Jmol script that loads the backbone (N, CA, C; Angstrom):
load data "model"
ATOM      1  N   MET A   1      14.968  -5.216   4.384  1.00  0.00           N
ATOM      2  CA  MET A   1      13.190  -4.901   4.089  1.00  0.00           C
ATOM      3  C   MET A   1      12.845  -3.994   4.163  1.00  0.00           C
ATOM      4  N   ILE A   2      12.189  -3.840   3.054  1.00  0.00           N
ATOM      5  CA  ILE A   2      11.159  -2.335   2.378  1.00  0.00           C
ATOM      6  C   ILE A   2       9.692  -2.152   3.151  1.00  0.00           C
ATOM      7  N   ARG A   3       9.573  -1.133   4.131  1.00  0.00           N
ATOM      8  CA  ARG A   3       8.201  -1.319   4.430  1.00  0.00           C
ATOM      9  C   ARG A   3       7.425  -0.114   3.874  1.00  0.00           C
ATOM     10  N   VAL A   4       6.168  -0.328   2.818  1.00  0.00           N
ATOM     11  CA  VAL A   4       5.740   0.494   2.457  1.00  0.00           C
ATOM     12  C   VAL A   4       4.233   0.656   2.934  1.00  0.00           C
ATOM     13  N   VAL A   5       3.695   2.130   2.609  1.00  0.00           N
ATOM     14  CA  VAL A   5       1.883   2.111   2.911  1.00  0.00           C
ATOM     15  C   VAL A   5       1.509   2.868   1.971  1.00  0.00           C
ATOM     16  N   ILE A   6       0.669   1.960   1.296  1.00  0.00           N
ATOM     17  CA  ILE A   6      -0.218   2.689   0.204  1.00  0.00           C
ATOM     18  C   ILE A   6      -1.461   3.190  -0.119  1.00  0.00           C
ATOM     19  N   ALA A   7      -1.430   4.582  -0.498  1.00  0.00           N
ATOM     20  CA  ALA A   7      -2.540   5.778  -0.222  1.00  0.00           C
ATOM     21  C   ALA A   7      -2.873   5.907  -1.998  1.00  0.00           C
ATOM     22  N   ASP A   8      -4.203   5.886  -2.095  1.00  0.00           N
ATOM     23  CA  ASP A   8      -5.034   5.925  -3.134  1.00  0.00           C
ATOM     24  C   ASP A   8      -6.216   6.110  -2.820  1.00  0.00           C
ATOM     25  N   ASP A   9      -6.847   7.003  -3.346  1.00  0.00           N
ATOM     26  CA  ASP A   9      -8.051   6.743  -3.305  1.00  0.00           C
ATOM     27  C   ASP A   9      -9.344   5.979  -3.967  1.00  0.00           C
ATOM     28  N   HIS A  10      -8.962   5.175  -4.979  1.00  0.00           N
ATOM     29  CA  HIS A  10      -9.085   4.215  -5.598  1.00  0.00           C
ATOM     30  C   HIS A  10      -9.318   2.958  -5.295  1.00  0.00           C
ATOM     31  N   PRO A  11      -9.820   2.187  -4.570  1.00  0.00           N
ATOM     32  CA  PRO A  11     -10.041   0.740  -4.070  1.00  0.00           C
ATOM     33  C   PRO A  11      -9.324  -0.212  -4.760  1.00  0.00           C
ATOM     34  N   VAL A  12      -9.565   0.024  -6.452  1.00  0.00           N
ATOM     35  CA  VAL A  12      -8.983  -0.893  -7.445  1.00  0.00           C
ATOM     36  C   VAL A  12      -7.549  -1.163  -7.702  1.00  0.00           C
ATOM     37  N   VAL A  13      -7.016   0.296  -7.580  1.00  0.00           N
ATOM     38  CA  VAL A  13      -5.929   0.659  -7.996  1.00  0.00           C
ATOM     39  C   VAL A  13      -4.850   0.393  -6.194  1.00  0.00           C
ATOM     40  N   ARG A  14      -5.435   0.770  -5.434  1.00  0.00           N
ATOM     41  CA  ARG A  14      -4.761   0.407  -4.073  1.00  0.00           C
ATOM     42  C   ARG A  14      -4.785  -1.090  -4.293  1.00  0.00           C
ATOM     43  N   ALA A  15      -5.571  -2.488  -4.165  1.00  0.00           N
ATOM     44  CA  ALA A  15      -5.382  -3.781  -4.559  1.00  0.00           C
ATOM     45  C   ALA A  15      -4.808  -3.842  -5.509  1.00  0.00           C
ATOM     46  N   GLY A  16      -4.566  -3.256  -6.534  1.00  0.00           N
ATOM     47  CA  GLY A  16      -3.301  -3.953  -7.611  1.00  0.00           C
ATOM     48  C   GLY A  16      -2.198  -3.341  -7.347  1.00  0.00           C
ATOM     49  N   VAL A  17      -1.420  -2.042  -6.905  1.00  0.00           N
ATOM     50  CA  VAL A  17      -0.488  -2.138  -5.938  1.00  0.00           C
ATOM     51  C   VAL A  17       0.027  -2.623  -5.020  1.00  0.00           C
ATOM     52  N   CYS A  18      -0.930  -3.227  -3.892  1.00  0.00           N
ATOM     53  CA  CYS A  18      -0.448  -4.033  -3.239  1.00  0.00           C
ATOM     54  C   CYS A  18      -0.440  -5.541  -3.074  1.00  0.00           C
ATOM     55  N   ALA A  19      -1.110  -6.040  -4.645  1.00  0.00           N
ATOM     56  CA  ALA A  19      -0.814  -7.373  -5.293  1.00  0.00           C
ATOM     57  C   ALA A  19       0.449  -7.178  -5.799  1.00  0.00           C
ATOM     58  N   LEU A  20       0.887  -6.177  -6.849  1.00  0.00           N
ATOM     59  CA  LEU A  20       2.336  -6.081  -7.169  1.00  0.00           C
ATOM     60  C   LEU A  20       3.530  -6.488  -6.422  1.00  0.00           C
ATOM     61  N   LEU A  21       3.110  -5.149  -5.014  1.00  0.00           N
ATOM     62  CA  LEU A  21       3.918  -5.299  -4.005  1.00  0.00           C
ATOM     63  C   LEU A  21       4.327  -6.408  -3.191  1.00  0.00           C
ATOM     64  N   ASP A  22       3.476  -6.912  -2.843  1.00  0.00           N
ATOM     65  CA  ASP A  22       3.187  -8.394  -2.083  1.00  0.00           C
ATOM     66  C   ASP A  22       3.868  -9.664  -2.545  1.00  0.00           C
ATOM     67  N   ALA A  23       4.184  -9.352  -3.915  1.00  0.00           N
ATOM     68  CA  ALA A  23       4.919 -10.424  -4.869  1.00  0.00           C
ATOM     69  C   ALA A  23       6.274 -10.221  -4.634  1.00  0.00           C
ATOM     70  N   GLU A  24       7.094  -9.183  -4.154  1.00  0.00           N
ATOM     71  CA  GLU A  24       8.083  -8.893  -4.052  1.00  0.00           C
ATOM     72  C   GLU A  24       8.311  -9.364  -2.751  1.00  0.00           C
ATOM     73  N   HIS A  25       9.813 -10.055  -2.497  1.00  0.00           N
ATOM     74  CA  HIS A  25      10.321 -10.723  -1.322  1.00  0.00           C
ATOM     75  C   HIS A  25      10.972  -9.844  -0.458  1.00  0.00           C
ATOM     76  N   ASP A  26      11.724  -8.645  -0.934  1.00  0.00           N
ATOM     77  CA  ASP A  26      12.037  -7.601  -0.187  1.00  0.00           C
ATOM     78  C   ASP A  26      11.204  -6.068   0.227  1.00  0.00           C
ATOM     79  N   ILE A  27       9.972  -6.504  -0.507  1.00  0.00           N
ATOM     80  CA  ILE A  27       8.965  -5.332   0.160  1.00  0.00           C
ATOM     81  C   ILE A  27       7.709  -5.905   0.734  1.00  0.00           C
ATOM     82  N   ASP A  28       7.244  -4.961   2.586  1.00  0.00           N
ATOM     83  CA  ASP A  28       6.536  -5.579   2.774  1.00  0.00           C
ATOM     84  C   ASP A  28       5.494  -4.510   3.273  1.00  0.00           C
ATOM     85  N   VAL A  29       4.116  -4.780   2.575  1.00  0.00           N
ATOM     86  CA  VAL A  29       3.369  -3.437   2.725  1.00  0.00           C
ATOM     87  C   VAL A  29       2.592  -3.596   4.176  1.00  0.00           C
ATOM     88  N   VAL A  30       3.055  -2.620   4.698  1.00  0.00           N
ATOM     89  CA  VAL A  30       2.569  -2.869   6.300  1.00  0.00           C
ATOM     90  C   VAL A  30       1.114  -1.865   6.271  1.00  0.00           C
ATOM     91  N   GLY A  31       0.516  -0.963   5.188  1.00  0.00           N
ATOM     92  CA  GLY A  31      -0.737  -0.925   5.558  1.00  0.00           C
ATOM     93  C   GLY A  31      -1.013  -0.110   3.822  1.00  0.00           C
ATOM     94  N   GLU A  32      -2.544   0.298   4.366  1.00  0.00           N
ATOM     95  CA  GLU A  32      -3.166   0.606   3.256  1.00  0.00           C
ATOM     96  C   GLU A  32      -4.205   1.816   3.431  1.00  0.00           C
ATOM     97  N   ALA A  33      -3.840   2.654   2.770  1.00  0.00           N
ATOM     98  CA  ALA A  33      -5.155   4.130   3.182  1.00  0.00           C
ATOM     99  C   ALA A  33      -5.716   4.483   2.064  1.00  0.00           C
ATOM    100  N   ALA A  34      -7.086   5.209   2.224  1.00  0.00           N
ATOM    101  CA  ALA A  34      -7.608   5.686   1.126  1.00  0.00           C
ATOM    102  C   ALA A  34      -7.741   7.427   0.725  1.00  0.00           C
ATOM    103  N   THR A  35      -6.996   7.958   2.113  1.00  0.00           N
ATOM    104  CA  THR A  35      -6.855   9.540   2.105  1.00  0.00           C
ATOM    105  C   THR A  35      -5.274   9.868   2.590  1.00  0.00           C
ATOM    106  N   PRO A  36      -4.806  11.286   2.350  1.00  0.00           N
ATOM    107  CA  PRO A  36      -3.496  11.114   2.976  1.00  0.00           C
ATOM    108  C   PRO A  36      -3.812  11.276   4.484  1.00  0.00           C
ATOM    109  N   ASP A  37      -4.772  11.634   5.178  1.00  0.00           N
ATOM    110  CA  ASP A  37      -4.737  11.896   6.803  1.00  0.00           C
ATOM    111  C   ASP A  37      -4.666  10.091   7.052  1.00  0.00           C
ATOM    112  N   GLU A  38      -5.555   9.242   6.452  1.00  0.00           N
ATOM    113  CA  GLU A  38      -5.043   7.923   7.007  1.00  0.00           C
ATOM    114  C   GLU A  38      -3.869   7.563   6.906  1.00  0.00           C
ATOM    115  N   ALA A  39      -3.229   7.812   5.819  1.00  0.00           N
ATOM    116  CA  ALA A  39      -2.139   7.581   5.971  1.00  0.00           C
ATOM    117  C   ALA A  39      -0.828   7.669   6.520  1.00  0.00           C
ATOM    118  N   VAL A  40      -1.356   9.118   7.525  1.00  0.00           N
ATOM    119  CA  VAL A  40      -0.001   9.462   8.405  1.00  0.00           C
ATOM    120  C   VAL A  40      -0.457   9.323   9.692  1.00  0.00           C
ATOM    121  N   ALA A  41      -2.139   8.498   9.765  1.00  0.00           N
ATOM    122  CA  ALA A  41      -2.401   8.585  11.352  1.00  0.00           C
ATOM    123  C   ALA A  41      -1.899   7.665  11.747  1.00  0.00           C
TER     124      ALA A  41
END
end "model"
wireframe off; spacefill off
backbone 0.3
color backbone group
């Protein structure tokens, strides 16, 4: 299982990437962030 955090300042882009990755059986989106600081917090 691959675990990823999506970080992008555009909410629509984040939602789209999350939707694409959620459709994959071996990828688990474990978080979303709007800034780099949020991503590593």
